[in-house]
N, C-alpha and C positions, 0 to 999 in steps of 0.2 A: 784320647781315651777318656772315658767318663770318670769323674772324680771319685765315685764310689769304688770303682775297680782299682784305681790308683791307691786309695786309702787301704783297701783290704790287703794289698800286696806289700805294704810298707815294711812289714816284719818278716817277709819271706813267704814260702809256699802257703797257700790257703787250703785248709781242710774243708772239703765239702761233705755231703752225706753219702749214705749207701743206698741200697735197693729199697724200693717202695713196694713193687708188685709182690715179691716173695714175702715181704713182711706182712702185707695185707692177707696173703694166703695163710700165713702162720696164725693170723688172728681170726680166721674163719671164712674168708672170702671163698665163695664156691665157683666152680667152673661155669662160664657163661654169665656170671653175675657182673654187673657193671661196677668196677672198682670206685669210680668217681661218685656214684650215687651214695656211697658210704659217707661222703662229706655231710650229707643230710640225714641219712638213716643211722649212722654209727659214728658221730663226730668224736666221741671219747676214744674209740678204738683207733681212729685215724690219728688223733693227737698224740697217742703214745709214741708213734714213729718219729716225728721230728723232735719230740721231747727227749727220747733216748739218744738220738743222734747228737743233739746239743750237749747232753750230759757226757757223751763220749768224746767230745772235742770238735764237733762240726762248727765251723765259723759261717757256713752257708748251708741252709737246708732248702729243699725243694717243696713242692706242693702236690697234693693228690689230684692233679688236673691233667695228667699226661694225655688221656684220651677224651678230654672234655671239649672236643669240637663238635659242631653240629652233625658231621657225617658219621662219627662214631656213636654219638649219643642217639641218633635217630634209629640205630639198630636196636636200641632198648626203649624206643618210644619216648625218648627224653629230649628231643631236639628243642623243645620249648623251654628247657631248663638250663641252657648253656650259661647264662649269666649267673643264675642262682647257684649252680654247682661250682663254677669257677670262683665266685666270690666267697663261698663257704670254704673252699679249699685253701684259699689265701688266708682267710681269717683264722682257720685252725692252726696253720703253721706259724702265723704271726704271734698268736697267743702262746704257743709252745716255745717259740724262740725268745720271746721277751726282748730284752736288750742285750742278749748274749750272742745272737747270730742274725744274719741277714736272711731274708726270704726271697728266693728266686723262683718265680712261677714256671712250672713245667708245661711245655707245649710239645706234643708228639705228633706223629704222622696222622694223616686223615683217613688212611685205609683205602684211599682211592688212587688209581694210577693214571697219570696224565698220558703216558705212552699208550695206554689201552683206550684212551679217549673216554674214560669214565668221568672225567672232570676237567675243567679248564684251569689254567693258572690264575685267572681272575676270580673264579669261583673259590679257589683255595684261599687266595688272599683275603677275600671277603669273610670267609669262615674263620680264618686265623685272626683277623682284625676284631671280630666279635669276641673271640676268646681272650685275646691279649688285652683289649680294652676293659673287659670285665675284671681281669686280674689286676690291672693297673689301678682301676677305681677302688678296688678292695684293699689297696695298700702294698702291693708287691714292690720289692726293692729293685728287681730286675726280671728279665724274661730269659728262660733257657729253652732253646729249641733243641730237641734231642732225638736220638735214634732215627735220624733221617737216612733214607736210602736213595732218594732222588734229589739231585741238586736243584732242579727246577722247583720242586715242592718246597725245599728248604729256603730257596730265595724268596718264594711267595710268603713264607712264614716270617722271614727276616724283615721284609718290607712292611708286613703288618705290625710286627713287634716294634719296629723303629717309630711308628706313628705315635706310640705311647710316650715317647721321650725318655723311656727307661733304658738302662744299659741292656745290651743284647748279647747273649752267648749263643753260639750256633755250633751244633755237633752233627757228625755223620758217623755211620757204622762202616768199618773197614774189615770185612770178613770174607771177601770174595776174591777170585783169581787164584792162580797157582801158589802165590806167596801170601795169600790172605791179606793183601795190602790195597785192595780196591773196594769201592762200594758195589752193591749189587748191580748197579747200572754201568760198572766198569771204570769209574772215575778214580784216579790216584789222589793221594793227599795234596799234592802240589796244585792240582787243578781246583780242588775245593778251596784251598787257602786263597788262591788268587781271586776267585769269584766272590767268596765271602768277604774278603778284605775290601774289594771294590764296592760291595753292597753296604759297607759301613758298620760291620759288627764290632763290638768292643773286645770280645774274646772268641777264639776259635778252638775247636777241639773234637774229641771223639768219645763215644761211649758205647758200651755193650759189644756184643759180637764175639768176644774172645777174652782169654785171661790176660792178666797184667803184663806178663812177659812179652806178649805180642804188641803191647802198646808202646814199648820203648822205641823200636825202630820207626813206628808211625810218628811218634812225638819228635824224634830226631829230624825226620824229613819235613815236618811242619815247621820246626824251629829254623831250619835252613832256608825256608821260604818266606818267613815273616818275623817281624819283631813284636807282633801283637801277643798278648797273654794267651797261654795255652791251657785248656781244660781237659783233663783226662779222667774218665771213670770206667774202669775195667770190670768185667765179670769175675766171679770167684771161680775161674776156670771154665772149662766146657762141661756142661751138665750131662749126666747119664740118667736113664730111667731105670730105677731099681725097684722091683716089685710094684710097679705102677706109680712110683713117686719120683719126682725130679730131684736128683742129688748133685750137689756141687762139692767137689773133693778138696779144693784149695782151702787151707786153714788161714785164719787171720795173720798168723806170723809169717806163713809162706807168702802171702799177699804183700805184707809190709816189707819183706826182704827186697822187693823190687822197687820200693819207693825211692831210695837214693839214686838208682839208675834212671828212674823217670825224671827226677829233679835235675840230674846231670844232663838229661836229654832236652831239658828246657821247659818242663811242666811248671805251671804257676798255680793251678788249682787241681787238687788231687782228691778223689773220692772213690766210691765203688758203685757198681751197677748190679745186675742180677746175681742173686746168691750171697751178696755181702750183707752185713748187718752191723749193729753198733759195736760189736767186738772188733770188726775189721777197722772201723774208724778209730777206735781206741788204740789199736796196734799201729795204725798209720801215724797217729799223733805221737806215740812213744818213739817211733823210728825217727820222725822229724825232730823231736826234741833232742 
């Protein structure tokens, strides 16, 4: 295990951050607008997000680089700005975190499907390498691969991230199947754990897809399959569309009520995904304390 991960876990569960996408929307991000371009156009607004998370208790904050790979950016005619956008995202979070939190650079899916022959695994690894290297050069402390639905794509991202020499966290979404315990491609947690561990990740986990109560059994199954640290970032429940707006009904206190169960299930890194905000992180911190 990487020394940084060991050091972070010395005093118990590590508090990560909450959502970025919904927080950017709250700050004026429009539909079909490129969130990552805000690193260049509106850095001050982006900086508010990690700054508030750190103030609320986050020991790890991510970066506004989730979709900053060449395949996503080319949809916005920004494929030539991969390095600039990723570097800017890392710098923004680093400045906001100061010496109070570590910065883990976010890498999300490519938006391409290998199973549909839209892209090859080698092409994905090349694109993720470009992104990961840009984040590493800008000073990221680690790489977080998140919201993956295809193990093959996730493994390509892991391989790319490991080339940087930084610690690597890898997550998948489990919200499919009768019991909502499989990836969209049908993979159970145990299969993911085995393949990710063999690929050499430092931390394994899950994010997005459902509310925190659904993460407890997923975490239990992962812990039964590995001794590696586990990373869990749940949504603020399942959203509903109310008068054209996406609404999450879980409150910060309701979310935090499940934190002890998640810790007992084996979670080492705990934060929030879609619909969560700094109030959720403050509630998680209070519950852990």
